[in-house]
Backbone bond lengths (Angstrom), bond angles and torsions (degrees), N, CA, C in turn:
res aa  C-N    CA-C-N  psi(-1)  N-CA   C-N-CA  omega(-1)  CA-C   N-CA-C  phi
1 X - - - 1.441 - - 1.522 109.53 -
2 X 1.302 118.05 132.95 1.457 123.22 -179.83 1.530 109.21 -89.79
3 X 1.314 115.60 144.93 1.460 121.83 176.77 1.530 107.64 -81.73
4 X 1.313 116.38 138.72 1.462 120.67 179.25 1.522 111.00 -60.25
5 X 1.342 115.40 152.54 1.465 119.78 -178.65 1.519 112.28 -55.93
6 X 1.317 118.13 -35.56 1.466 120.18 -179.05 1.526 110.90 -63.70
7 X 1.351 117.58 -35.20 1.463 120.37 177.75 1.519 110.64 -70.04
8 X 1.335 117.18 -40.34 1.460 120.20 177.98 1.518 109.36 -62.54
9 X 1.331 116.81 -41.75 1.457 120.53 179.62 1.529 109.45 -62.23
10 X 1.322 117.85 -41.12 1.463 121.75 178.72 1.516 111.73 -63.35
11 X 1.324 116.46 -41.27 1.466 120.66 177.66 1.511 109.79 -62.75
12 X 1.320 117.33 -45.63 1.462 120.11 -178.47 1.528 110.71 -67.24
13 X 1.325 117.45 -32.40 1.466 119.70 175.36 1.525 109.56 -65.93
14 X 1.327 116.90 -38.16 1.467 120.29 176.05 1.514 111.20 -62.84
15 X 1.330 116.35 -40.23 1.464 120.23 176.58 1.520 110.39 -64.77
16 X 1.322 116.04 -39.58 1.461 119.41 178.78 1.518 110.47 -62.75
17 X 1.325 116.92 -36.95 1.462 119.90 177.71 1.521 110.22 -63.49
18 X 1.329 116.82 -41.95 1.457 119.39 177.12 1.518 110.56 -63.72
19 X 1.322 116.50 -40.78 1.461 120.26 179.34 1.523 110.08 -62.25
20 X 1.319 115.92 -36.88 1.456 120.16 179.14 1.515 112.06 -63.84
21 X 1.317 116.83 -27.19 1.452 121.02 177.88 1.525 109.54 -78.72
22 X 1.331 116.77 -16.33 1.453 120.64 176.46 1.519 114.50 92.58
23 X 1.331 117.99 17.57 1.451 120.00 -177.96 1.511 113.57 -100.28
24 X 1.305 118.48 -11.43 1.452 119.98 -177.59 1.510 110.42 -85.84
25 X 1.311 116.11 122.52 1.465 119.35 173.42 1.503 108.41 -78.89
26 X 1.299 117.46 -27.61 1.456 120.05 178.78 1.505 110.80 173.73
27 X 1.286 115.43 145.82 1.444 122.60 172.31 1.510 104.36 -119.11
28 X 1.310 115.37 108.28 1.455 119.81 -171.29 1.513 112.26 -56.57
29 X 1.332 118.21 -31.78 1.451 119.36 -177.52 1.521 112.69 -81.18
30 X 1.313 117.29 -14.06 1.457 120.33 -174.11 1.522 113.04 -90.97
31 X 1.309 117.34 -1.83 1.458 119.15 177.47 1.507 111.40 91.91
32 X 1.328 117.78 -105.59 1.464 120.41 -174.47 1.517 110.88 -69.16
33 X 1.308 114.78 143.17 1.459 121.14 179.85 1.514 108.83 -127.70
34 X 1.314 115.22 146.17 1.455 120.77 175.82 1.527 107.47 -66.08
35 X 1.299 117.49 128.68 1.461 121.61 179.65 1.529 109.12 -78.13
36 X 1.331 117.17 122.88 1.457 117.90 176.67 1.520 109.73 -74.02
37 X 1.307 116.13 149.34 1.459 120.63 177.05 1.516 108.91 -65.63
38 X 1.331 116.28 144.99 1.462 120.38 -178.85 1.519 111.26 -58.16
39 X 1.323 117.58 -30.97 1.457 121.65 -178.71 1.535 112.47 -93.71
40 X 1.321 117.62 11.05 1.456 121.80 -177.82 1.525 109.65 -65.48
41 X 1.307 116.78 115.61 1.456 120.74 -177.41 1.527 112.36 -108.86
42 X 1.322 116.61 17.31 1.460 119.61 178.69 1.529 110.38 -75.01
43 X 1.326 116.54 144.48 1.467 119.74 173.85 1.533 110.32 -65.11
44 X 1.309 115.62 160.16 1.460 122.31 175.50 1.523 109.47 -107.27
45 X 1.321 115.61 140.07 1.458 121.50 167.19 1.522 103.68 -109.95
46 X 1.328 117.08 112.28 1.457 122.32 -171.29 1.520 110.04 -113.89
47 X 1.328 115.71 121.97 1.460 121.31 178.75 1.520 109.31 -109.69
48 X 1.326 115.90 131.63 1.464 121.54 171.84 1.531 105.66 -90.16
49 X 1.329 116.00 115.24 1.460 122.01 -170.38 1.524 112.08 -121.29
50 X 1.327 115.39 146.08 1.465 122.45 167.86 1.520 107.48 -141.80
51 X 1.322 115.60 140.88 1.463 120.31 -178.68 1.525 112.61 -58.91
52 X 1.318 117.64 -32.32 1.454 122.32 -176.66 1.531 112.85 -84.16
53 X 1.318 118.45 -2.62 1.465 123.34 -175.23 1.531 111.01 -87.28
54 X 1.326 116.72 116.83 1.460 120.77 179.29 1.523 112.79 -63.15
55 X 1.318 116.91 -39.57 1.465 120.59 178.02 1.523 110.12 -61.20
56 X 1.331 116.21 -41.33 1.471 120.50 178.76 1.525 110.69 -60.13
57 X 1.315 116.85 -41.74 1.459 121.18 179.29 1.527 110.85 -64.63
58 X 1.346 116.07 -40.78 1.465 119.58 179.95 1.529 112.27 -68.70
59 X 1.324 117.96 -21.35 1.467 121.78 179.09 1.534 113.46 -78.93
60 X 1.326 118.42 -12.28 1.468 121.29 -177.31 1.528 111.74 -54.35
61 X 1.338 120.54 -50.32 1.472 119.34 179.60 1.535 112.86 -63.69
62 X 1.323 116.78 -32.84 1.461 120.91 178.13 1.519 109.73 -62.66
63 X 1.324 116.47 -44.37 1.456 119.90 -179.36 1.526 111.51 -69.80
64 X 1.317 117.12 -31.56 1.467 120.00 174.88 1.533 109.55 -65.73
65 X 1.331 117.06 -41.05 1.465 120.78 177.92 1.531 110.74 -65.53
66 X 1.321 116.36 -38.25 1.468 120.13 178.29 1.521 111.05 -60.12
67 X 1.309 116.30 -38.09 1.465 120.13 179.86 1.520 110.41 -56.19
68 X 1.331 116.84 -39.05 1.452 120.64 179.24 1.520 113.05 -77.28
69 X 1.327 117.28 -35.79 1.460 120.85 -175.94 1.520 114.07 -80.64
70 X 1.305 116.63 -37.94 1.465 120.17 -173.84 1.519 111.87 -85.05
71 X 1.333 116.98 -27.97 1.456 119.41 -178.17 1.513 110.84 60.16
72 X 1.296 117.01 -129.49 1.462 120.18 -178.47 1.532 111.68 -99.73
73 X 1.321 117.50 17.59 1.464 121.62 -176.85 1.525 114.04 -78.84
74 X 1.320 117.78 -19.41 1.463 121.65 -177.74 1.514 109.33 -145.32
75 X 1.312 115.05 158.39 1.462 121.41 174.46 1.513 107.77 -105.02
76 X 1.325 116.15 128.77 1.459 121.27 178.19 1.526 107.61 -96.91
77 X 1.325 115.28 126.51 1.455 121.99 -178.21 1.520 108.44 -124.17
78 X 1.313 117.01 128.96 1.455 122.11 176.04 1.516 107.29 -112.83
79 X 1.332 116.20 117.92 1.458 121.56 179.02 1.526 108.19 -103.16
80 X 1.312 115.67 109.12 1.465 123.72 -172.84 1.525 110.60 -86.03
81 X 1.328 115.85 120.97 1.459 121.86 177.82 1.526 111.12 -117.17
82 X 1.328 116.40 28.29 1.457 121.59 -177.04 1.521 112.37 -55.05
83 X 1.314 117.19 -42.58 1.460 121.91 179.22 1.522 108.71 -144.79
84 X 1.323 116.31 178.97 1.463 119.94 -175.30 1.524 112.64 -60.83
85 X 1.321 116.97 -42.23 1.469 119.90 -178.99 1.528 111.35 -63.23
86 X 1.331 116.95 -46.27 1.469 119.09 -179.80 1.524 110.72 -68.90
87 X 1.328 117.95 -34.54 1.468 120.62 177.99 1.530 110.67 -65.43
88 X 1.328 117.17 -36.59 1.470 120.32 176.76 1.522 110.78 -64.72
89 X 1.336 116.74 -41.86 1.466 120.61 176.41 1.530 110.81 -64.31
90 X 1.328 115.53 -40.37 1.465 120.16 179.14 1.527 110.67 -63.45
91 X 1.323 116.86 -40.54 1.468 120.57 178.74 1.528 110.50 -62.04
92 X 1.315 116.05 -42.16 1.465 120.07 178.69 1.527 110.74 -64.91
93 X 1.318 117.40 -40.93 1.468 121.62 178.24 1.528 110.31 -64.80
94 X 1.328 116.66 -42.60 1.466 120.52 178.09 1.528 110.23 -62.05
95 X 1.310 116.71 -40.94 1.469 120.99 177.59 1.524 110.06 -61.21
96 X 1.333 116.37 -46.35 1.466 121.98 -179.31 1.525 111.53 -60.40
97 X 1.325 115.85 -36.46 1.462 121.04 -178.19 1.529 112.75 -85.48
98 X 1.327 117.41 -5.72 1.458 120.60 179.91 1.517 113.90 77.70
99 X 1.345 116.49 25.42 1.464 121.00 -178.53 1.522 111.24 -124.03
100 X 1.318 116.36 30.16 1.467 120.13 -177.63 1.529 111.64 -61.60
101 X 1.322 117.29 -36.92 1.466 119.86 178.23 1.522 111.80 -60.57
102 X 1.327 116.19 -43.24 1.473 120.46 177.05 1.516 109.65 -61.82
103 X 1.328 116.48 -47.45 1.467 120.73 -179.01 1.526 110.61 -59.53
104 X 1.322 117.36 -47.55 1.464 120.55 -178.65 1.527 111.57 -61.52
105 X 1.326 116.64 -37.09 1.464 120.65 -178.99 1.525 112.90 -71.55
106 X 1.336 117.54 -30.59 1.468 120.65 -171.83 1.522 115.01 -118.93
107 X 1.304 118.79 2.64 1.466 120.99 -174.88 1.520 113.46 -57.86
108 X 1.302 118.71 -27.21 1.463 121.39 -179.88 1.529 111.99 -95.24
109 X 1.329 117.15 7.49 1.467 121.43 -177.20 1.522 109.42 -118.23
110 X 1.329 115.51 72.28 1.460 120.16 -177.70 1.524 110.19 -60.25
111 X 1.321 114.33 149.59 1.461 120.52 -177.21 1.524 112.31 86.15
112 X 1.334 116.12 0.57 1.462 120.61 177.14 1.519 108.98 -83.43
113 X 1.319 115.70 138.01 1.457 121.99 178.15 1.523 107.73 -128.56
114 X 1.322 115.16 128.36 1.452 120.61 177.10 1.514 110.63 -117.77
115 X 1.311 115.83 147.48 1.459 121.56 171.62 1.519 105.56 -111.54
116 X 1.329 115.10 124.44 1.457 121.92 -174.41 1.524 108.69 -122.54
117 X 1.332 116.38 130.85 1.454 119.56 -177.85 1.529 111.18 -78.20
118 X 1.316 116.78 174.97 1.463 122.31 -175.27 1.524 112.53 -63.08
119 X 1.334 117.67 -22.50 1.460 121.61 178.84 1.526 112.07 -86.95
120 X 1.337 116.79 0.14 1.463 120.78 179.07 1.511 114.23 88.11
121 X 1.337 117.46 9.28 1.460 121.15 178.50 1.520 109.94 -86.89
122 X 1.329 115.74 136.38 1.461 121.07 177.60 1.524 108.73 -77.05
123 X 1.326 115.48 120.91 1.458 122.33 -178.87 1.522 110.56 -91.70
124 X 1.330 116.30 -37.58 1.458 119.75 -179.42 1.513 109.71 -154.60
125 X 1.326 115.68 148.85 1.461 122.52 174.65 1.518 106.81 -136.47
126 X 1.333 115.62 126.47 1.457 120.88 177.13 1.522 108.47 -132.07
127 X 1.305 115.86 162.50 1.464 120.62 175.35 1.518 107.71 -125.81
128 X 1.317 115.05 114.88 1.452 120.37 175.35 1.516 115.10 72.10
129 X 1.308 118.44 19.74 1.474 121.21 179.50 1.531 108.92 -67.88
130 X 1.324 116.36 120.44 1.464 121.02 -175.77 1.525 113.14 -94.54
131 X 1.315 118.59 -11.87 1.464 122.29 -175.89 1.535 110.49 -87.34
132 X 1.347 117.76 110.03 1.463 120.52 -179.80 1.527 112.75 -57.57
133 X 1.325 117.18 -28.69 1.469 120.88 -178.64 1.526 111.25 -61.23
134 X 1.315 117.81 -31.96 1.474 120.94 178.56 1.528 110.43 -63.96
135 X 1.328 116.71 -39.06 1.459 120.82 179.38 1.526 111.05 -72.82
136 X 1.323 116.14 -38.29 1.468 120.38 177.41 1.525 109.29 -61.61
137 X 1.328 116.82 -43.73 1.462 121.81 178.11 1.540 110.57 -60.42
138 X 1.321 116.78 -43.37 1.469 120.16 179.43 1.537 111.31 -66.38
139 X 1.334 116.67 -37.25 1.471 119.81 177.20 1.519 109.67 -63.53
140 X 1.323 117.33 -42.82 1.475 120.83 178.13 1.535 110.14 -59.81
141 X 1.320 116.08 -41.81 1.454 121.45 178.69 1.536 109.58 -63.57
142 X 1.321 116.71 -42.48 1.471 121.39 179.57 1.529 110.29 -63.80
143 X 1.326 116.52 -39.42 1.466 120.24 178.82 1.524 111.28 -64.82
144 X 1.337 115.68 -31.33 1.458 121.05 -179.19 1.522 112.25 -83.78
145 X 1.343 116.03 -4.74 1.458 119.93 177.98 1.514 115.11 90.46
146 X 1.341 117.23 11.81 1.463 120.79 179.14 1.507 111.29 -79.47
147 X 1.334 117.52 155.78 1.458 121.64 175.38 1.505 109.64 -139.18
148 X 1.342 113.91 165.16 1.466 120.53 -176.55 1.511 112.09 -71.24
């Protein structure tokens, strides 16, 4: 079942709000992405998203809460695989961020969220986790150099 255009627009507006807070490293479906500094050592919180995914829609409030809790400690990245064009953009964004392996492994598993440390190691992978505290805990682990 496809999500109506108005719902997709609402989701993208939510992403824009997160981007306005400065936590989005890039939304592959939105075109331009904020370039991270070469020395940026913040962990990534990476969501595999599709407009038609119910779990992805339910994660919107969680990601809004993360924006308030994480502050500038992590970069939130949403890789959109809604259709072939957006998936191609997402693949390019994942390549640019050095997380292509993560993207390739999870691109077909919408609603998956990974926390990746500055060295590119996956610290945690969850599917549909609604509790922002779980992501904050994984970011803390990533900052400390822990991995899964």
